[in-house]
C-alpha positions in Angstrom: -39.6 0.9 -25.1 -38.9 4.2 -23.3 -35.9 4.7 -21.1 -36.9 4.8 -17.4 -36.0 7.8 -15.3 -34.6 7.9 -11.8 -37.6 8.8 -9.6 -37.5 12.0 -7.6 -41.1 12.3 -6.6 -44.5 10.5 -7.1 -48.2 11.2 -7.0 -51.3 9.1 -7.4 -55.0 9.0 -6.7 -57.9 6.6 -7.4 -61.0 8.5 -8.5 -63.9 6.5 -7.2 -66.9 6.0 -9.6 -65.2 7.9 -12.4 -65.2 6.6 -16.0 -62.7 7.7 -18.6 -60.3 6.3 -21.2 -56.6 6.8 -20.8 -56.3 8.4 -24.3 -59.0 11.0 -23.5 -57.3 11.8 -20.1 -53.9 12.2 -21.8 -55.4 14.5 -24.4 -56.9 16.6 -21.6 -53.5 16.8 -19.8 -51.8 17.8 -23.0 -54.2 20.6 -23.6 -53.7 21.8 -20.0 -50.0 21.8 -20.5 -50.2 23.6 -23.8 -52.4 26.3 -22.2 -49.5 26.9 -19.8 -47.0 27.4 -22.6 -44.3 25.5 -20.7 -41.1 26.3 -22.7 -38.8 23.6 -24.1 -41.2 20.8 -23.3 -41.8 17.6 -25.4 -44.9 15.6 -25.1 -44.8 12.0 -26.3 -46.5 8.6 -25.6 -44.2 6.0 -24.3 -44.6 2.3 -23.2 -43.4 0.6 -20.1 -43.6 -3.1 -19.3 -46.1 -4.1 -16.6 -43.6 -6.7 -15.4 -40.6 -8.5 -17.1 -39.4 -8.1 -20.7 -42.1 -10.5 -22.0 -45.0 -8.9 -20.1 -47.7 -6.6 -21.5 -47.0 -2.9 -22.1 -48.8 0.0 -20.7 -48.9 3.4 -22.5 -47.9 6.5 -20.5 -47.8 10.2 -21.4 -44.3 11.5 -21.1 -43.7 15.2 -20.5 -40.0 16.0 -20.8 -37.9 19.1 -20.4 -34.2 18.6 -20.7 -33.1 15.7 -18.4 -36.3 15.8 -16.3 -39.6 14.1 -17.2 -43.0 13.1 -16.0 -44.4 9.7 -16.9 -48.2 10.1 -16.4 -50.6 7.2 -16.1 -54.3 7.1 -16.5 -56.2 3.8 -16.4 -59.7 2.5 -15.5 -59.5 0.4 -12.3 -62.6 -1.4 -11.0 -65.4 1.2 -10.7 -62.9 4.1 -10.7 -60.1 5.7 -12.7 -56.5 5.7 -11.5 -54.2 8.6 -12.1 -50.5 8.8 -11.3 -47.3 10.4 -12.3 -43.6 9.6 -11.7 -41.3 12.6 -11.9 -37.7 11.7 -12.4 -34.3 12.4 -14.0 -33.1 10.8 -17.2 -29.4 10.0 -16.8 -26.9 8.8 -19.3 -26.5 5.0 -19.3 -23.3 3.0 -19.8 -23.8 2.8 -23.6 -23.6 6.6 -23.9 -20.4 6.6 -21.8 -18.9 3.8 -24.0 -19.9 5.8 -27.2 -18.2 8.9 -25.9 -15.1 6.9 -24.9 -14.9 5.2 -28.3 -15.4 8.5 -30.1 -12.5 10.1 -28.2 -10.3 7.1 -28.9 -11.1 7.3 -32.6 -10.4 11.0 -32.7 -7.2 10.5 -30.8 -6.1 7.8 -33.2 -6.8 9.9 -36.2 -5.0 13.0 -34.7 -2.0 10.9 -33.7 -1.7 9.4 -37.2 -2.0 12.7 -39.0 -0.1 15.0 -36.6 2.2 12.7 -34.7 2.4 12.1 -30.9 3.6 15.6 -29.9 1.0 17.6 -31.9 -1.6 15.0 -31.0 -1.0 15.7 -27.3 -1.1 19.4 -27.9 -4.3 19.0 -29.8 -6.0 17.3 -26.9 -4.3 19.7 -24.4 -6.2 22.5 -26.1 -9.1 20.6 -27.7 -10.5 19.0 -24.5 -10.7 22.4 -22.7 -12.5 23.8 -25.8 -15.0 20.9 -25.6 -15.6 21.5 -21.9 -16.1 25.3 -22.7 -18.5 24.4 -25.5 -20.6 22.2 -23.2 -20.5 24.8 -20.4 -22.1 27.4 -22.7 -25.3 25.3 -22.7 -27.9 25.0 -19.9 -28.6 21.5 -18.4 -31.9 21.5 -20.2 -30.2 21.9 -23.5 -27.7 19.2 -22.9 -30.3 16.8 -21.6 -27.6 14.7 -19.9 -25.1 14.5 -22.7 -22.4 15.7 -20.4 -23.1 12.9 -17.9 -20.1 10.8 -19.2 -17.8 13.7 -18.4 -19.3 14.2 -15.0 -18.8 10.4 -14.3 -15.0 10.6 -15.0 -12.7 10.4 -12.0 -10.9 13.6 -11.0 -12.2 15.5 -14.2 -15.8 14.8 -13.4 -16.0 16.4 -10.0 -14.0 19.4 -11.2 -16.3 19.8 -14.3 -19.3 19.6 -12.1 -18.0 22.1 -9.5 -16.9 24.7 -12.0 -19.3 24.3 -14.9 -22.4 22.4 -13.6 -23.0 23.6 -10.0 -26.5 23.5 -8.6 -27.6 27.1 -9.0 -30.7 29.0 -7.9 -31.8 29.2 -11.5 -31.5 25.4 -12.1 -33.5 24.6 -8.9 -36.1 27.3 -9.6 -36.5 26.0 -13.2 -36.8 22.4 -11.9 -39.5 23.5 -9.4 -41.4 25.6 -12.0 -41.5 22.7 -14.5 -42.7 20.2 -11.8 -45.4 22.6 -10.5 -46.7 23.5 -13.9 -47.1 19.9 -15.0 -48.6 18.8 -11.7 -51.1 21.6 -11.9 -52.0 20.6 -15.5 -52.7 17.0 -14.3 -54.8 18.3 -11.5 -56.8 20.5 -13.9 -57.5 17.4 -16.1 -58.6 15.5 -12.9 -60.9 18.4 -11.9 -62.5 18.5 -15.3 -63.2 14.8 -15.1 -64.6 14.8 -11.6 -66.7 17.9 -12.2 -68.2 16.5 -15.5 -69.2 13.2 -13.8 -70.3 14.6 -10.4 -67.5 12.8 -8.6 -66.1 14.1 -5.3 -63.2 16.5 -5.9 -59.8 15.9 -4.5 -59.0 17.4 -1.1 -56.0 19.6 -0.6 -54.1 16.8 1.0 -54.8 14.4 -1.9 -53.4 17.0 -4.3 -50.0 17.0 -2.8 -47.2 14.9 -4.2 -45.7 12.1 -2.1 -42.2 10.6 -1.7 -40.6 14.0 -2.2 -36.9 14.0 -3.0 -35.6 17.6 -3.4 -32.6 16.6 -5.5 -31.2 18.2 -8.6 -28.2 17.1 -10.7 
């Protein structure tokens, strides 16, 4: 099962009197994305439950770049074909935070045992800033949320976020470029489907995403 993202925006349309298979539609979207050569993007098929943990699963096309991803759905519905995407942010869960905490504790124990308490404290006094510096050298897309445990720490988290992970023009622009590129690829696949079957094309209003949430980080 795929990890769910925190939704930031959503889009959907029901194409009346259109017939297609989900797999063919996903392949069309993948080709449209590849034509755009969107950098650092992973395309995978993921499954989400239709209801509870024992319910049936539905396959989605996931387009991921760093901590942001689209989960794209295509499915026959009645006499039409339903298309939607959920655009969201993948955030570190509690297990990742626990893993980082346990890892730091193990390192601390080994250092304390080998170097003693004084040198152990000195190691962390210089080692933790080095770790922060190492993480800060990478872009948010490269880290893909691996520094979320640090950002969630009291006192240290807000300082790290303010100094090393502020919302920049570059981050927001990249966020918007990725979202626009994938949305246009989905629309291109929809246009190919409607044109091939003589179905009414989407209006300009129907092409716009809904439930906008202009949030980054």
